[in-house]
C-alpha positions in Angstrom: 53.8 99.3 39.2 56.8 100.6 40.4 59.1 102.9 39.4 62.4 102.3 39.0 64.7 104.4 42.0 66.6 106.6 39.5 63.1 107.6 37.8 63.4 111.3 36.8 66.9 111.7 36.9 69.0 112.5 34.5 72.5 110.9 33.3 75.6 113.2 34.6 73.5 115.7 36.5 75.6 117.0 39.4 74.1 118.0 42.6 75.0 120.8 45.1 75.5 120.7 48.5 74.6 123.6 50.6 77.7 125.8 52.0 78.9 124.6 55.3 78.3 126.6 58.2 81.7 128.6 59.7 82.2 126.8 63.3 86.3 127.3 63.1 86.6 129.1 66.5 84.2 127.1 68.5 87.1 124.3 68.8 89.5 127.1 70.3 87.0 128.6 72.6 86.0 125.2 73.8 89.8 124.1 74.5 90.2 127.5 75.9 87.3 126.9 78.5 89.1 123.1 79.8 92.5 123.4 79.4 92.5 125.5 83.1 90.6 122.8 84.4 93.0 120.5 83.1 96.2 122.2 83.9 94.7 122.6 87.8 94.0 118.5 87.7 97.9 118.3 85.9 99.3 120.6 88.7 97.1 118.5 91.7 97.9 115.1 90.5 102.1 116.1 90.4 101.4 117.7 94.2 99.9 114.8 95.2 102.7 112.5 94.1 105.2 115.1 95.9 103.5 114.8 99.2 103.4 111.0 99.4 107.0 111.2 98.4 108.0 113.2 100.7 105.7 111.5 103.4 107.8 108.3 102.8 110.8 109.8 103.2 109.8 111.6 106.7 108.9 108.1 107.3 112.2 106.2 106.6 114.3 109.4 108.3 112.2 108.6 111.5 112.8 105.1 111.3 116.5 105.5 110.4 116.6 108.3 113.7 115.4 105.9 115.5 117.8 102.9 114.9 120.9 105.4 115.3 120.1 106.2 118.6 119.1 102.6 119.2 122.4 101.0 118.3 125.0 103.6 119.1 124.4 103.5 123.1 121.8 106.1 123.2 123.9 108.9 121.3 120.9 111.2 120.5 123.6 112.9 118.0 123.6 109.6 116.1 120.1 109.5 115.5 119.8 112.9 114.6 122.8 112.4 112.5 121.2 109.6 110.6 117.6 111.2 110.4 119.4 114.2 108.9 121.2 112.5 106.1 118.0 110.5 105.0 116.1 113.7 104.7 118.9 115.9 102.8 119.7 113.2 101.0 115.9 113.5 99.4 116.1 117.1 99.3 113.8 117.8 102.0 115.4 120.9 103.6 113.8 122.3 106.4 112.9 119.4 108.2 113.2 118.0 112.2 114.5 115.1 114.0 113.8 114.7 117.6 113.7 111.5 119.9 113.6 110.2 123.3 114.6 107.1 125.0 111.5 106.2 127.4 111.9 103.0 129.7 114.4 100.9 131.0 114.0 101.4 135.0 116.0 98.2 136.2 119.1 96.2 134.9 118.6 94.4 132.0 114.8 95.7 131.0 114.2 96.7 127.6 114.1 100.1 127.0 112.0 101.6 124.2 113.1 105.0 121.1 110.7 107.1 120.5 112.0 109.2 117.4 110.0 111.6 115.2 110.6 113.6 111.9 108.3 116.2 110.4 108.2 118.4 107.1 106.5 121.7 106.3 105.4 120.6 102.6 105.0 123.2 100.5 101.6 122.9 98.3 101.8 124.1 94.8 98.1 124.0 93.8 96.7 126.0 96.7 98.4 129.2 94.8 96.1 128.8 91.8 93.2 128.4 94.0 91.5 131.3 95.7 90.1 131.1 99.2 92.7 128.1 100.0 94.1 129.8 103.1 97.4 127.5 104.2 99.8 126.9 101.5 102.2 124.4 104.1 101.2 121.1 105.1 103.2 119.8 108.1 103.9 116.3 107.7 105.1 114.1 110.4 106.0 110.5 111.8 106.4 109.2 115.1 108.7 105.7 115.4 108.8 103.0 118.3 111.7 101.2 118.5 112.9 98.7 121.4 116.7 99.2 122.3 117.9 95.8 124.1 
């Protein structure tokens, strides 16, 4: 015959557990090991976002410079002015703009405006990782537009 599950126990008895081991510093050590990696990842994401934004602005500046040059009857200063205006509105100082007019040899023949904008992008994450040689990335964009 089977005995009940509580056979041999006394009513109202309190059982004591063994004291837990002290592991209070373990979480702190794990956090100290993981936080540098997380910070590098966060700074890298921010840096990539900044580079993407700068590349988009450089592309827009090249397009606007080519347009300014094309509609101003070949006035080079108008293209440079418009290109620099777009770059400075985004806070990209130190950028350069240049362009040229290609073709259009005969009367009524269309010519093409080729415009280039470039910007030296400062990479932030490179300063935190030893062994990365350069901290500047040259972003450039070239636009071709028909001038009729």
